[in-house]
VEXDO-47923 format. One record per atom (N, C-alpha, C): residue number from 1; atom name; x, y, z. Coordinates in steps of 0.02 Angstrom, whole numbers. Layout:
BAVO  pos  site       X       Y       Z
BAVO  NUM    CA       X       Y       Z
...
END
This chain:
BAVO  pos  site       X       Y       Z
BAVO    1     N      36     -59       7
BAVO    1    CA      -5      -4       2
BAVO    1     C      42      68       9
BAVO    2     N      28     104     -36
BAVO    2    CA      65     150     -52
BAVO    2     C      52     212      16
BAVO    3     N     102     246      41
BAVO    3    CA      92     277      92
BAVO    3     C      62     361      90
BAVO    4     N      24     376     104
BAVO    4    CA     -20     437      90
BAVO    4     C      10     492     136
BAVO    5     N      20     560     119
BAVO    5    CA      48     609     144
BAVO    5     C      -3     631     207
BAVO    6     N      16     656     263
BAVO    6    CA     -37     661     330
BAVO    6     C     -44     734     328
BAVO    7     N    -115     745     334
BAVO    7    CA    -130     809     348
BAVO    7     C    -114     857     402
BAVO    8     N    -111     920     414
BAVO    8    CA     -96     952     470
BAVO    8     C    -159     934     525
BAVO    9     N    -150     935     573
BAVO    9    CA    -227     934     617
BAVO    9     C    -250    1018     623
BAVO   10     N    -318    1023     626
BAVO   10    CA    -330    1098     640
BAVO   10     C    -329    1107     691
BAVO   11     N    -336    1088     748
BAVO   11    CA    -328    1108     822
BAVO   11     C    -281    1058     863
BAVO   12     N    -251    1095     906
BAVO   12    CA    -200    1042     948
BAVO   12     C    -244     992     990
BAVO   13     N    -315    1022    1023
BAVO   13    CA    -348     979    1049
BAVO   13     C    -357     912     995
BAVO   14     N    -375     908     947
BAVO   14    CA    -391     865     894
BAVO   14     C    -331     821     884
BAVO   15     N    -269     852     877
BAVO   15    CA    -216     819     872
BAVO   15     C    -182     766     919
BAVO   16     N    -209     808     979
BAVO   16    CA    -194     755    1044
BAVO   16     C    -232     690    1056
BAVO   17     N    -293     712    1040
BAVO   17    CA    -345     672    1042
BAVO   17     C    -329     606     978
BAVO   18     N    -304     628     926
BAVO   18    CA    -294     568     878
BAVO   18     C    -229     535     904
BAVO   19     N    -188     570     931
BAVO   19    CA    -122     537     939
BAVO   19     C    -132     482    1013
BAVO   20     N    -182     505    1043
BAVO   20    CA    -218     458    1101
BAVO   20     C    -245     389    1077
BAVO   21     N    -284     411    1028
BAVO   21    CA    -319     352     994
BAVO   21     C    -267     300     967
BAVO   22     N    -226     335     929
BAVO   22    CA    -177     281     892
BAVO   22     C    -123     251     947
BAVO   23     N    -110     266     994
BAVO   23    CA     -86     241    1063
BAVO   23     C    -122     181    1098
BAVO   24     N    -193     194    1089
BAVO   24    CA    -222     143    1131
BAVO   24     C    -253      93    1096
BAVO   25     N    -253      92    1017
BAVO   25    CA    -262      35     964
BAVO   25     C    -222     -24     971
BAVO   26     N    -246     -78     980
BAVO   26    CA    -203    -126     975
BAVO   26     C    -220    -173     895
BAVO   27     N    -172    -204     889
BAVO   27    CA    -172    -255     816
BAVO   27     C    -239    -294     804
BAVO   28     N    -279    -320     884
BAVO   28    CA    -324    -365     873
BAVO   28     C    -381    -311     861
BAVO   29     N    -392    -265     904
BAVO   29    CA    -463    -226     892
BAVO   29     C    -440    -192     813
BAVO   30     N    -400    -181     783
BAVO   30    CA    -399    -150     725
BAVO   30     C    -435    -206     673
BAVO   31     N    -403    -265     685
BAVO   31    CA    -443    -325     635
BAVO   31     C    -518    -339     660
BAVO   32     N    -542    -322     714
BAVO   32    CA    -630    -315     726
BAVO   32     C    -660    -280     670
BAVO   33     N    -662    -196     681
BAVO   33    CA    -680    -156     626
BAVO   33     C    -710    -191     558
BAVO   34     N    -640    -210     516
BAVO   34    CA    -647    -243     458
BAVO   34     C    -692    -302     442
BAVO   35     N    -688    -342     506
BAVO   35    CA    -743    -400     505
BAVO   35     C    -810    -380     506
BAVO   36     N    -833    -321     545
BAVO   36    CA    -893    -302     553
BAVO   36     C    -926    -267     494
BAVO   37     N    -882    -220     445
BAVO   37    CA    -898    -189     390
BAVO   37     C    -913    -237     343
BAVO   38     N    -878    -297     332
BAVO   38    CA    -892    -343     285
BAVO   38     C    -957    -388     298
BAVO   39     N    -956    -395     359
BAVO   39    CA   -1035    -419     377
BAVO   39     C   -1093    -385     376
BAVO   40     N   -1091    -306     377
BAVO   40    CA   -1141    -252     387
BAVO   40     C   -1155    -246     329
BAVO   41     N   -1114    -263     254
BAVO   41    CA   -1126    -230     197
BAVO   41     C   -1194    -254     150
BAVO   42     N   -1217    -327     163
BAVO   42    CA   -1269    -344     138
BAVO   42     C   -1338    -308     163
BAVO   43     N   -1353    -265     140
BAVO   43    CA   -1405    -211     149
BAVO   43     C   -1468    -241     114
BAVO   44     N   -1523    -212     145
BAVO   44    CA   -1589    -219     116
BAVO   44     C   -1573    -173      34
BAVO   45     N   -1613    -202      -6
BAVO   45    CA   -1596    -157     -87
BAVO   45     C   -1652     -98     -85
BAVO   46     N   -1641     -38    -121
BAVO   46    CA   -1682       8    -121
BAVO   46     C   -1765     -21    -143
BAVO   47     N   -1758     -80    -177
BAVO   47    CA   -1798     -82    -220
BAVO   47     C   -1861    -123    -183
BAVO   48     N   -1847    -145    -108
BAVO   48    CA   -1868    -186     -60
BAVO   48     C   -1911    -126      -6
BAVO   49     N   -1893     -60     -14
BAVO   49    CA   -1939     -20      24
BAVO   49     C   -2006      -8      24
BAVO   50     N   -2043     -11      78
BAVO   50    CA   -2117     -17      72
BAVO   50     C   -2144      58      38
BAVO   51     N   -2179      46     -22
BAVO   51    CA   -2208      88     -53
BAVO   51     C   -2239     145     -16
BAVO   52     N   -2237     225     -34
BAVO   52    CA   -2266     266      13
BAVO   52     C   -2335     257     -14
BAVO   53     N   -2397     275      27
BAVO   53    CA   -2456     275       6
BAVO   53     C   -2476     348     -33
BAVO   54     N   -2513     334     -85
BAVO   54    CA   -2519     394    -113
BAVO   54     C   -2537     450     -89
BAVO   55     N   -2521     506     -96
BAVO   55    CA   -2542     579     -56
BAVO   55     C   -2608     606     -59
BAVO   56     N   -2640     611       2
BAVO   56    CA   -2711     618       0
BAVO   56     C   -2718     695     -39
BAVO   57     N   -2779     706     -97
BAVO   57    CA   -2785     775    -116
BAVO   57     C   -2787     815     -68
BAVO   58     N   -2771     875     -70
BAVO   58    CA   -2765     933      -1
BAVO   58     C   -2831     961     -14
BAVO   59     N   -2875     965      42
BAVO   59    CA   -2936     987      42
BAVO   59     C   -2941    1063      37
BAVO   60     N   -2984    1082      -3
BAVO   60    CA   -2970    1159      -3
BAVO   60     C   -2990    1200      63
BAVO   61     N   -2969    1258      56
BAVO   61    CA   -2990    1303     134
BAVO   61     C   -3041    1313     135
BAVO   62     N   -3066    1343     185
BAVO   62    CA   -3135    1355     207
BAVO   62     C   -3136    1440     193
BAVO   63     N   -3081    1461     163
BAVO   63    CA   -3098    1548     157
BAVO   63     C   -3057    1548      92
BAVO   64     N   -3075    1608      69
BAVO   64    CA   -3044    1636      -5
BAVO   64     C   -2960    1649      21
BAVO   65     N   -2933    1670     -27
BAVO   65    CA   -2863    1692     -31
BAVO   65     C   -2858    1737       6
BAVO   66     N   -2808    1760      38
BAVO   66    CA   -2790    1819      85
BAVO   66     C   -2799    1876      49
BAVO   67     N   -2782    1871     -35
BAVO   67    CA   -2783    1933     -81
BAVO   67     C   -2846    1960     -71
BAVO   68     N   -2889    1913     -93
BAVO   68    CA   -2962    1924     -97
BAVO   68     C   -2994    1944     -44
BAVO   69     N   -2973    1926      16
BAVO   69    CA   -2997    1948      91
BAVO   69     C   -2982    2007     108
BAVO   70     N   -2914    2019      94
BAVO   70    CA   -2886    2107     108
BAVO   70     C   -2923    2131      64
BAVO   71     N   -2942    2128      -2
BAVO   71    CA   -2972    2171     -30
BAVO   71     C   -3054    2202     -22
BAVO   72     N   -3081    2136       9
BAVO   72    CA   -3138    2133      34
BAVO   72     C   -3133    2192      96
BAVO   73     N   -3094    2159     138
BAVO   73    CA   -3089    2203     197
BAVO   73     C   -3068    2289     194
BAVO   74     N   -3028    2306     153
BAVO   74    CA   -3017    2366     125
BAVO   74     C   -3075    2401      97
BAVO   75     N   -3115    2381      51
BAVO   75    CA   -3176    2382      29
BAVO   75     C   -3212    2415      77
BAVO   76     N   -3224    2373     118
BAVO   76    CA   -3286    2367     172
BAVO   76     C   -3269    2413     233
BAVO   77     N   -3199    2420     233
BAVO   77    CA   -3198    2466     303
BAVO   77     C   -3186    2530     282
BAVO   78     N   -3175    2564     210
BAVO   78    CA   -3187    2629     187
BAVO   78     C   -3164    2683     218
BAVO   79     N   -3102    2659     236
BAVO   79    CA   -3047    2710     280
BAVO   79     C   -3025    2756     224
BAVO   80     N   -3027    2824     254
BAVO   80    CA   -2996    2870     198
BAVO   80     C   -2918    2865     167
BAVO   81     N   -2884    2842     227
BAVO   81    CA   -2802    2858     223
BAVO   81     C   -2776    2785     208
BAVO   82     N   -2833    2744     194
BAVO   82    CA   -2811    2672     190
BAVO   82     C   -2820    2638     265
BAVO   83     N   -2833    2587     272
BAVO   83    CA   -2818    2517     301
BAVO   83     C   -2780    2489     346
BAVO   84     N   -2758    2495     408
BAVO   84    CA   -2702    2469     443
BAVO   84     C   -2710    2378     434
BAVO   85     N   -2647    2356     448
BAVO   85    CA   -2647    2282     442
BAVO   85     C   -2688    2249     494
BAVO   86     N   -2695    2287     567
BAVO   86    CA   -2717    2270     621
BAVO   86     C   -2812    2255     603
BAVO   87     N   -2831    2314     575
BAVO   87    CA   -2901    2334     562
BAVO   87     C   -2911    2274     490
BAVO   88     N   -2873    2265     472
BAVO   88    CA   -2876    2219     410
BAVO   88     C   -2888    2136     442
BAVO   89     N   -2840    2122     501
BAVO   89    CA   -2836    2063     522
BAVO   89     C   -2912    2050     562
BAVO   90     N   -2935    2099     586
BAVO   90    CA   -2991    2105     631
BAVO   90     C   -3040    2098     592
BAVO   91     N   -3042    2126     535
BAVO   91    CA   -3111    2114     493
BAVO   91     C   -3110    2041     465
BAVO   92     N   -3041    2011     439
BAVO   92    CA   -3031    1939     420
BAVO   92     C   -3051    1895     470
BAVO   93     N   -3035    1902     544
BAVO   93    CA   -3039    1851     593
BAVO   93     C   -3117    1858     598
BAVO   94     N   -3154    1913     587
BAVO   94    CA   -3229    1907     615
BAVO   94     C   -3279    1886     559
BAVO   95     N   -3258    1893     505
BAVO   95    CA   -3293    1882     442
BAVO   95     C   -3285    1814     384
BAVO   96     N   -3212    1783     407
BAVO   96    CA   -3204    1721     373
BAVO   96     C   -3176    1673     432
BAVO   97     N   -3193    1613     406
BAVO   97    CA   -3168    1551     453
BAVO   97     C   -3093    1547     411
BAVO   98     N   -3044    1577     466
BAVO   98    CA   -2971    1560     448
BAVO   98     C   -2941    1522     506
BAVO   99     N   -2977    1484     549
BAVO   99    CA   -2950    1463     616
BAVO   99     C   -2941    1516     666
BAVO  100     N   -2928    1476     731
BAVO  100    CA   -2939    1522     803
BAVO  100     C   -2883    1539     803
BAVO  101     N   -2826    1518     789
BAVO  101    CA   -2759    1549     795
BAVO  101     C   -2743    1626     759
BAVO  102     N   -2742    1679     797
BAVO  102    CA   -2744    1744     768
BAVO  102     C   -2667    1744     745
BAVO  103     N   -2604    1704     762
BAVO  103    CA   -2544    1729     756
BAVO  103     C   -2534    1706     676
BAVO  104     N   -2562    1642     656
BAVO  104    CA   -2536    1610     598
BAVO  104     C   -2582    1644     552
BAVO  105     N   -2645    1669     547
BAVO  105    CA   -2676    1718     512
BAVO  105     C   -2637    1790     509
BAVO  106     N   -2609    1812     559
BAVO  106    CA   -2583    1871     546
BAVO  106     C   -2499    1865     510
BAVO  107     N   -2462    1821     522
BAVO  107    CA   -2415    1788     475
BAVO  107     C   -2452    1789     401
BAVO  108     N   -2498    1768     378
BAVO  108    CA   -2517    1761     319
BAVO  108     C   -2535    1812     283
BAVO  109     N   -2571    1859     348
BAVO  109    CA   -2584    1909     317
BAVO  109     C   -2533    1960     299
BAVO  110     N   -2470    1957     332
BAVO  110    CA   -2423    2002     317
BAVO  110     C   -2384    1981     260
BAVO  111     N   -2390    1912     250
BAVO  111    CA   -2347    1901     161
BAVO  111     C   -2388    1912     124
BAVO  112     N   -2461    1915     142
BAVO  112    CA   -2500    1917      67
BAVO  112     C   -2499    2015      60
BAVO  113     N   -2480    2048     115
BAVO  113    CA   -2487    2120     110
BAVO  113     C   -2433    2128      60
BAVO  114     N   -2384    2120      74
BAVO  114    CA   -2312    2123      60
BAVO  114     C   -2311    2106     -26
BAVO  115     N   -2342    2037     -26
BAVO  115    CA   -2348    2012    -102
BAVO  115     C   -2397    2062    -145
BAVO  116     N   -2451    2077    -112
BAVO  116    CA   -2505    2129    -145
BAVO  116     C   -2473    2208    -152
BAVO  117     N   -2414    2230    -121
BAVO  117    CA   -2389    2297    -134
BAVO  117     C   -2335    2269    -182
BAVO  118     N   -2301    2223    -173
BAVO  118    CA   -2251    2205    -251
BAVO  118     C   -2283    2185    -308
BAVO  119     N   -2335    2173    -320
BAVO  119    CA   -2375    2175    -389
BAVO  119     C   -2440    2220    -391
BAVO  120     N   -2430    2266    -357
BAVO  120    CA   -2463    2319    -368
BAVO  120     C   -2545    2315    -373
BAVO  121     N   -2565    2262    -331
BAVO  121    CA   -2638    2255    -319
BAVO  121     C   -2667    2304    -254
BAVO  122     N   -2600    2294    -222
BAVO  122    CA   -2613    2362    -160
BAVO  122     C   -2571    2411    -150
BAVO  123     N   -2591    2462    -132
BAVO  123    CA   -2548    2527    -118
BAVO  123     C   -2534    2532     -50
BAVO  124     N   -2473    2557     -36
BAVO  124    CA   -2465    2576      35
BAVO  124     C   -2456    2641      44
BAVO  125     N   -2520    2649      76
BAVO  125    CA   -2523    2740      93
BAVO  125     C   -2464    2760     137
BAVO  126     N   -2458    2731     198
BAVO  126    CA   -2407    2736     240
BAVO  126     C   -2359    2681     251
BAVO  127     N   -2307    2693     295
BAVO  127    CA   -2265    2641     306
BAVO  127     C   -2231    2605     263
BAVO  128     N   -2200    2555     286
BAVO  128    CA   -2154    2515     240
BAVO  128     C   -2166    2439     260
BAVO  129     N   -2154    2381     216
BAVO  129    CA   -2159    2331     242
BAVO  129     C   -2232    2296     257
BAVO  130     N   -2270    2267     302
BAVO  130    CA   -2322    2249     304
BAVO  130     C   -2342    2295     364
BAVO  131     N   -2314    2363     384
BAVO  131    CA   -2346    2417     433
BAVO  131     C   -2383    2458     387
BAVO  132     N   -2409    2515     420
BAVO  132    CA   -2441    2572     402
BAVO  132     C   -2514    2550     380
BAVO  133     N   -2526    2584     317
BAVO  133    CA   -2580    2589     293
BAVO  133     C   -2595    2569     203
BAVO  134     N   -2656    2539     201
BAVO  134    CA   -2655    2500     130
BAVO  134     C   -2702    2512     104
BAVO  135     N   -2719    2538      35
BAVO  135    CA   -2772    2539     -18
BAVO  135     C   -2780    2495     -83
BAVO  136     N   -2823    2504     -99
BAVO  136    CA   -2827    2459    -152
BAVO  136     C   -2779    2475    -212
BAVO  137     N   -2753    2454    -238
BAVO  137    CA   -2693    2472    -303
BAVO  137     C   -2738    2489    -361
BAVO  138     N   -2717    2526    -426
BAVO  138    CA   -2744    2549    -468
BAVO  138     C   -2752    2489    -517
BAVO  139     N   -2807    2476    -536
BAVO  139    CA   -2806    2419    -581
BAVO  139     C   -2791    2438    -651
BAVO  140     N   -2734    2403    -693
BAVO  140    CA   -2713    2437    -764
BAVO  140     C   -2773    2418    -811
BAVO  141     N   -2801    2482    -845
BAVO  141    CA   -2840    2454    -894
BAVO  141     C   -2817    2429    -966
BAVO  142     N   -2833    2363    -984
BAVO  142    CA   -2824    2346   -1044
BAVO  142     C   -2818    2383   -1105
BAVO  143     N   -2785    2414   -1138
BAVO  143    CA   -2793    2456   -1204
BAVO  143     C   -2820    2394   -1258
BAVO  144     N   -2886    2420   -1285
BAVO  144    CA   -2902    2369   -1320
BAVO  144     C   -2873    2401   -1408
BAVO  145     N   -2841    2358   -1446
BAVO  145    CA   -2806    2374   -1516
BAVO  145     C   -2869    2411   -1548
BAVO  146     N   -2844    2465   -1585
BAVO  146    CA   -2911    2495   -1628
BAVO  146     C   -2904    2454   -1692
BAVO  147     N   -2958    2446   -1706
BAVO  147    CA   -2965    2413   -1772
BAVO  147     C   -2947    2462   -1837
BAVO  148     N   -2920    2444   -1879
BAVO  148    CA   -2899    2480   -1943
BAVO  148     C   -2951    2489   -1983
BAVO  149     N   -2968    2544   -1987
BAVO  149    CA   -3035    2569   -2048
BAVO  149     C   -3024    2544   -2116
BAVO  150     N   -3069    2513   -2140
BAVO  150    CA   -3074    2478   -2209
BAVO  150     C   -3104    2547   -2244
BAVO  151     N   -3049    2542   -2313
BAVO  151    CA   -3073    2609   -2354
BAVO  151     C   -3139    2590   -2378
BAVO  152     N   -3177    2638   -2393
BAVO  152    CA   -3240    2619   -2424
BAVO  152     C   -3239    2647   -2491
END
């Protein structure tokens, strides 16, 4: 067998530990792990693994998307300077079946508000991120292509 160059130990503690391990090993003990490895090799083949049960189809949520709930909340609250996240959350919890845990709905609401501001479906009147006031963004009107007038 060819001799491999030794790598330098990263820390003095590890180096001391390695030298202590080398001193304690006897020739009898060194032969046993090799025998164990040979005996441990015949493992189960991956084909014998029990097949996972088919994933159940996800049941639809008992409420609409958060983006739709936010638009409904802002529309019904009719606040002049925009509606706050807290007011929107209170409206959603009161009017939709989103569960009893306020924390999870608040987390989903924050993400939906940030996403809405990013894709311009919501406009942030004040603040940054999920704080401040929100209004419904301007909906871009799709310009209809004008038909070329046919010569008469």
